[in-house]
N, C-alpha and C positions, 0 to 999 in steps of 0.2 A: 504494500500500500504506500503510495507516495505521500510525502509530508503534508501537502496541501489537503489531500483527501483525508488523511489521518486527523488533522486539526479540525476539519469540518465535521467529521464523525464524532470526535470528542466533544465538540460544541453541541451537537445534536443530542448525544448521550446525556450530557450534563443538563441540557435544557429539558429533556424528557423527564429526567429524575426530579428536577426542581419543580416543573409544572405539575407533575403527578402529586408531589407532596405539599405544594403551597399555592398552586393555581397560576394562571397566566398573569393576572394583574399584579400579584405579589412577587413575581419573578422578574428581576431586572437584568438588563444586558450586562451591567458591571459584575453582578454576582456570577453570571455564567462565565464570562471571560476570565475573571479572577480565579475561579475554581479550576479552569482548564489552563491557566497561566498563558493566555494569549492576549496580546494588546487589543484594546477596544477597537482600534482602527481596522485590525484584521477581521473582526466580526463582520464589518461592512464590506469586506472583499468577498465574503461568502454569501451574505444575505443583505438584501436591500433595506429591510426593516425588521423590527421585532415581530410584526404580523406575518411577514413572509417566512421568518424563522419558525414561527409556531406552525404554519402550514406545512413546512418541510419536516418539522419534528413529528407531526401527525403521521406522515407517510413513513418516516423512519421508524416510528414506534410500532406501526401495524405490521411491518414486514416480517419480523420474526414469528408473529402469530400466524401469518399467512403461510410461511414456510413450514412451521410445525404442523398446522392443520393439513397442509398438502402431504407431508410425510405420512401422517396417520392415514389419510384417505388413499394413498398409493400403496399401502401395505397389502400385498397380494393375498395374504392368508386371512385377512379380516374383512367381513362384510361391512358395507357403508355405515349402518346404524352402530355397529360395534366400534367402528373407527371414530365416529363422533363421540361415543361414550368414552373411549380411551382418551381422546383429546381433552374433553372437559374434565375427566378425572385427573389428568395430569395438571391442568390449570388449577384445580381446587387444591391439590397437594402443594403447588408452588405458592399460591396465595397464603395458605396456612403457614408455610415455612417463612414467608415474608412478614408474618405478624399482622396480617390484614391491612397493611399499609397501602396507600395510593389508590387502590381500586383499578380503574381503567382510564388511561389518559383521554380516550375518545369520549367516554361518558362524562368525565370531569369537564372537558372543554365544551362539550355540547351544552352543558348547563351554564357554563360561565360566559362563553363568547359565540356559541353556535348561531345565535340570531343577531349578533352585532358586527361580526366580521365576515364579509362576503368571501374573502380569500380563505379563511379558515373553515367557513361553512362548506365551501366546495371541497376542501381537503378532507373534511370529516365525512361528507357524503360519499366521496370516492373510496375512502378507506372502508366504510361500512358496506358499501356495495360490493367491493372486492371480497370481503369477508363473507358476506351473505351469499354470493354466487357459489362459492365453494360448498357451503352448507346446503344450498338449494340443490345443487347437482348430486350431492351425496344422498339427500332425502329422495330425490327423484329416482335414483338408482335403487335405493332401498325399497321404494314402492314397487318397482319392476321386479325385484327379487322377492317381494311378498313379506318383508319384515316390518314395513311401515304402513300404516293405514292409508286407504285410498279415498276416503270420504272427505278429506281435507287436501287442499293443494299443497304441493311441496313448497311453493313460494310463501304461502301463509305460515307454514310450519317453520320455514327458515326465518321469517320475520319474528315469530314467537321466540325462537332461540335467541336472536339478537336482543330483542326488547326485554325478555325476562332475565337474561344474563346481566344486562346493564342494571336492571332494578335490583337483582340479587346482590350485585357488587356494592351498590349503594347501601343496602341494608346491612351487608357484611361489615362495612366500615363503621356504622354506628353501633352494631351489636357486638363487634369484635369476635365474630364467630363464623365458621364456615357453614353453619346451619342453613342460612338462606340459599347458599350455593348448592348444598346437598338436596334441599327441597326442589330447587330448579331441576337438578339432575334426575331425581327420583320421579317427580311429577311429569316432566316432559319426556325424557329419554327412556325411562323404565315403564311408563304407563301410557300417557296420552298419545304418543306417537306410534306405539306398538300395534301392529296389525292383529 
């Protein structure tokens, strides 16, 4: 990785961490560049503004989740519904290990700036759509294989996954427990979706 790309990645990693833990408005550019030990002027050689930085941080944040979900779905020995279960079970374990901190950057920013920043709104929609499409395709395939119910569309069920996961993450933060995530898992993936 070249030095410029490495600094950009470090800035995005730090920005994601800070925005996850304290929000967009409470995260300052100085705080980000100081943590990464990059001059403030360098920040602007990578990003035009804090808003553009946040939009790119959203894309940066979702990528590992897209990759992890894709790996689960491409596992040839596992049916699509089981792959979704394995993916969410892995997320629940990770959240518990992290001490229920942060939740989801997408959900946090949706609530904070989703309707005030057109640039971030677009980045959030794009991230959610990419994430949803993978789950939609998995549910569609599971319907074809007969493991997921047919009386609901795969698209509606993919939306339910996205919406309910976000809500469960918010409840997890205030309850300091994986119980809301486990209820999401048990209610949708082990019951409601099953054929």
